[in-house]
KEMINU-865283 format. One line per 10 residues: number of its first residue (from 1); their letters; for each residue x, y, z of N, C-alpha, C, CB. Coordinates in nm, 3 decimals, m for minus. Glycine has a CB too. Example, Ala and Ser with C-alpha at 12.3 -4.5 7.8 and 13.67 -1.06 7.14 Angstrom:
<nodes>
1 = as = 1.319 m0.569 0.780 1.230 m0.450 0.780 1.320 m0.330 0.780 1.131 m0.447 0.905 | 1.285 m0.225 0.708 1.367 m0.106 0.714 1.290 0.003 0.787 1.408 m0.060 0.572
</nodes>
This chain:
<nodes>
1 = mrtlnlccgl = 13.393 5.443 10.404 13.256 5.405 10.374 13.160 5.479 10.466 13.239 5.254 10.387 | 13.197 5.493 10.592 13.111 5.561 10.687 13.096 5.709 10.649 13.167 5.548 10.830 | 13.203 5.771 10.601 13.198 5.911 10.559 13.106 5.927 10.438 13.340 5.961 10.525 | 13.109 5.832 10.346 13.023 5.837 10.228 12.876 5.827 10.269 13.060 5.724 10.129 | 12.845 5.738 10.362 12.708 5.725 10.410 12.661 5.853 10.481 12.696 5.604 10.506 | 12.751 5.912 10.557 12.717 6.036 10.628 12.690 6.149 10.528 12.831 6.076 10.725 | 12.774 6.159 10.427 12.755 6.263 10.325 12.624 6.241 10.248 12.874 6.265 10.227 | 12.597 6.120 10.210 12.473 6.090 10.139 12.352 6.118 10.227 12.472 5.943 10.092 | 12.361 6.085 10.352 12.252 6.113 10.446 12.228 6.263 10.462 12.282 6.051 10.581 | 12.335 6.341 10.472 12.321 6.485 10.485 12.263 6.548 10.359 12.457 6.549 10.517
11 = ilftllaacv = 12.305 6.499 10.244 12.251 6.549 10.117 12.103 6.515 10.106 12.329 6.491 9.997 | 12.069 6.393 10.141 11.928 6.352 10.136 11.843 6.435 10.231 11.915 6.203 10.169 | 11.893 6.457 10.351 11.821 6.539 10.448 11.803 6.682 10.398 11.895 6.539 10.583 | 11.907 6.738 10.338 11.902 6.875 10.285 11.799 6.885 10.173 12.040 6.919 10.235 | 11.798 6.788 10.083 11.701 6.789 9.974 11.559 6.773 10.026 11.733 6.678 9.874 | 11.542 6.690 10.124 11.410 6.670 10.183 11.361 6.796 10.254 11.412 6.552 10.280 | 11.451 6.860 10.327 11.415 6.983 10.399 11.383 7.096 10.301 11.528 7.025 10.493 | 11.447 7.097 10.185 11.424 7.203 10.086 11.286 7.189 10.022 11.532 7.199 9.979 | 11.225 7.074 10.030 11.095 7.052 9.968 10.979 7.090 10.058 11.081 6.908 9.928 | 11.006 7.129 10.181 10.900 7.166 10.274 10.851 7.306 10.239 10.950 7.159 10.421
21 = tiniyfpaaa = 10.721 7.321 10.229 10.661 7.450 10.196 10.570 7.491 10.310 10.582 7.443 10.062 | 10.578 7.617 10.346 10.490 7.671 10.449 10.391 7.763 10.379 10.571 7.746 10.561 | 10.265 7.729 10.387 10.160 7.810 10.326 10.084 7.885 10.435 10.063 7.722 10.242 | 10.067 8.013 10.414 9.992 8.096 10.507 9.875 8.153 10.429 10.080 8.209 10.570 | 9.757 8.130 10.476 9.637 8.177 10.408 9.575 8.290 10.488 9.535 8.062 10.389 | 9.546 8.400 10.419 9.481 8.513 10.482 9.335 8.516 10.437 9.554 8.647 10.446 | 9.246 8.547 10.527 9.106 8.561 10.486 9.094 8.674 10.384 9.015 8.588 10.610 | 9.021 8.648 10.277 9.009 8.745 10.168 8.946 8.876 10.216 8.927 8.687 10.054 | 8.848 8.868 10.302 8.780 8.989 10.348 8.874 9.077 10.429 8.657 8.952 10.433 | 8.955 9.016 10.513 9.049 9.094 10.594 9.155 9.159 10.506 9.114 9.006 10.700
31 = aekaadkiid = 9.204 9.087 10.407 9.305 9.142 10.317 9.247 9.257 10.236 9.359 9.033 10.224 | 9.123 9.242 10.190 9.059 9.349 10.112 9.035 9.473 10.199 8.925 9.299 10.053 | 8.995 9.452 10.323 8.972 9.564 10.414 9.103 9.639 10.441 8.911 9.513 10.547 | 9.211 9.565 10.461 9.341 9.628 10.484 9.386 9.706 10.361 9.446 9.522 10.522 | 9.365 9.650 10.243 9.403 9.718 10.120 9.322 9.847 10.102 9.383 9.625 9.998 | 9.193 9.842 10.130 9.110 9.961 10.119 9.155 10.070 10.216 8.963 9.925 10.144 | 9.192 10.030 10.335 9.239 10.127 10.435 9.367 10.195 10.388 9.262 10.058 10.570 | 9.460 10.117 10.332 9.586 10.174 10.283 9.559 10.269 10.167 9.682 10.061 10.239 | 9.472 10.230 10.076 9.438 10.316 9.962 9.376 10.446 10.010 9.343 10.244 9.865 | 9.285 10.439 10.105 9.223 10.561 10.159 9.328 10.653 10.222 9.116 10.525 10.263
41 = evwqlrnsdk = 9.422 10.597 10.295 9.527 10.678 10.358 9.614 10.745 10.253 9.614 10.592 10.449 | 9.646 10.674 10.146 9.729 10.732 10.039 9.655 10.847 9.972 9.767 10.624 9.935 | 9.527 10.829 9.945 9.449 10.935 9.882 9.438 11.056 9.974 9.309 10.885 9.844 | 9.425 11.035 10.103 9.418 11.148 10.196 9.550 11.224 10.197 9.384 11.099 10.338 | 9.662 11.153 10.190 9.792 11.220 10.187 9.807 11.301 10.060 9.905 11.117 10.198 | 9.766 11.244 9.948 9.777 11.317 9.820 9.688 11.441 9.820 9.739 11.225 9.703 | 9.569 11.429 9.872 9.477 11.543 9.873 9.525 11.653 9.967 9.338 11.499 9.913 | 9.590 11.618 10.075 9.638 11.719 10.169 9.764 11.787 10.117 9.664 11.656 10.305 | 9.837 11.726 10.023 9.958 11.786 9.968 9.927 11.891 9.861 10.047 11.679 9.909 | 9.807 11.889 9.805 9.772 11.984 9.699 9.752 12.122 9.761 9.645 11.937 9.623
51 = palppak = 9.805 12.226 9.696 9.782 12.361 9.749 9.637 12.404 9.728 9.878 12.462 9.683 | 9.590 12.486 9.818 9.452 12.533 9.808 9.440 12.630 9.690 9.408 12.602 9.940 | 9.328 12.622 9.620 9.304 12.711 9.507 9.270 12.850 9.560 9.189 12.656 9.417 | 9.317 12.953 9.490 9.281 13.089 9.535 9.132 13.113 9.509 9.366 13.198 9.462 | 9.071 13.195 9.590 8.928 13.220 9.570 8.901 13.288 9.436 8.873 13.306 9.685 | 8.789 13.253 9.375 8.752 13.311 9.245 8.708 13.455 9.263 8.639 13.228 9.178 | 8.745 13.540 9.165 8.709 13.683 9.174 8.586 13.712 9.095 8.823 13.771 9.124
</nodes>
């Protein structure tokens, strides 16, 4: 009987612990600023990879 109570208690504890949610909220302005910075860096990399055009004759 004691083993059954222990098992039920552990199962109940596990189910209760599984229901805990951790929410992390980021300020929208900071997230948008970071996204803009990443996009700018990607565009700079793409533009620097393009070969230079030969001068027009």
